DRENNUPA-52428 format. One record per residue: x, y, z of N, C-alpha, C in turn. Coordinates in pm, whole numbers, plus 32768, in hexadecimal, padded with zeros to 4 digits. Example, Ala and Ser with C-alpha at 12.3 -4.5 7.8 and 13.67 -1.06 7.14 Angstrom:
<atoms>
85277DC7830C84CE7E3E830C85287EB6830C 85057F1F82C485577F9682CA850A80038313 
</atoms>
This chain:
<atoms>
80547F837FFD7FFE80007FFE805780827FFF 802280DF7FC5807281617FBF805981BF803A 8008819580967FEB81E6810A8010819D818A 804E81E481E8807C81AD8269803F81F582D8 803A81BC834E800D81FA83BF805D827783E2 801382E1840080628364841F806B83BE83A4 80558392832E805B83E482B57FF0844D82BC 800784BD82807F9F851F82657F6C850F81D7 7EE984FF81C77EAA84E1814A7E4085408124 7E22855180A77DAD859E80727D4C85418030 7CD0855180427C6884F7800E7C4685287F7F 7C4784D27F1B7C3484F47E927BA184EB7E69 7B5184917EA47AC784817E707A6A84777EF4 79E984897ED1798384787F43795684F77F79 790D84EB7FEB78D5855C8031794385B1806F 79A9857980947A1A85BE80D77A9385DE8081 7A6F85EF80027AD0860B7F957B1B868D7FB8 7BA086907FAC7BF787067FC37C21871D8053 7BE586CF80B07C0B86E0813A7C88868D815B 7CD786B881BD7D4E866E81E27D48863C8270 7D9A85D1828E7D98859D83127E0A853E8320 7E27850B83977E9184B583B47E5F842683B9 7E9E83C583817E78833883827E8282FC8407 7E1982D184447E1E829584CB7E3A81F884BD 7E0581BC845C7E0B812584507E0A810483C3 7E56809B839C7E56806483117E1E7FCC831A 7DC47FB682C87D897F2F82BD7DB47EF28239 7E277EB5822E7E597E8E81A87E0D7E1C8169 7DD87DBE81C77D807D4A818F7D057D7A8149 7CD67DF2816B7C5E7E2681297C7B7EA380D1 7CF87EC480C77D2B7F32807D7CEC7FBC80A3 7CDF7FD381257C998044815B7CED808A81C6 7CCF810A81DC7D15815482487CAB81A48297 7CCE81BF83127C78821783667CC28296837C 7C818308835B7CC4838A835D7C8283E183C5 7CDC8418841A7CB0846984937C5C84E1846B 7BDB84E484A17B818554848B7B3A8555840E 7B3984E683BF7AF084DE83427A98845E8336 7A2E846D82E779D283F682D4798E83C5834E 7949841A8395790B83EF8411788A83A783F6 786D833E844B77F782F0844B77C182F284D5 773B82DD84E276FB82D5856A76F68240858B 772A821F860677308196863576CE819486AF 7666813A86A1760681318714763880C58771 764280EA87F17673808C88527609807588BD 76057FFB88EE75A77FD6895B75E67FF589DD 759A800A8A4875D080268AC676257FB08AF9 76A17FD28B3376FE7F6B8B7377277FA48BFA 777A7F558C3E77AF7F8B8CBC780B7FF98CA7 78587FF98C3E78B780688C26787180E08BEC 780080CC8BA377AF81418B6C7725812C8B88 76FC81418C0F7674812A8C35760B81738BE7 762E81E48BA575C882358B6275A681F48AE0 761081B58A9B75F781878A0D75F0820289B0 75A781E8893F758E825C88EA75DB82558865 75EE82C28827763482CE87A676B6830B87B3 771C82CE877D77A68305877A77D3831B86EA 781B838D86D6784D83AA865278E08370864A 78F2831B85DF797582E085CE79A682F1853D 7A2C82EF85287A5C82F084997A4D82688460 7A1D826483E17A1181EB83987A7F81E2832C 7AA38164830C7B11815782AB7AF08192821C 7B5581B881DA7B5481EE81497BA6819980F8 7B7F817D80787BD2812D80267C58816F8010 7CBC812B80057D4581657FF97D5981AA7F73 7D10817D7F0F7D2381C07E8E7CE2824D7E8E 7C96826F7EEE7C5082ED7EF47C9B83577F40 7D1783357F767D64839D7FB97DF983A17F75 7E2F84157F8B7EBB842F7F4E7F14846B7FBE 7F8684307FCD7FEC84608033801984F18004 8011854B806F805485CF805780CE85E780B3 80CF859D811F814485A5817A815D852681C0 81D184F281BE81F1847282008210848C8293 81D4843482E081DE843E8374824683E683AD 
</atoms>
């Protein structure tokens, strides 16, 4: 893959096109990356002991690696 953890990338396609962020995680088996602060999805969680309230959490979702371009190596 052309992207590594810690690289700064710019998104080439999709709703977040043109935005930049730092790569938090690389998933080479699925050819995807998770970029900090981009591509948020709502995750519904049920109440647990650690989170007794439950509710909706915003998390970053993976983006296909072909949709990002490295602009600074970390």
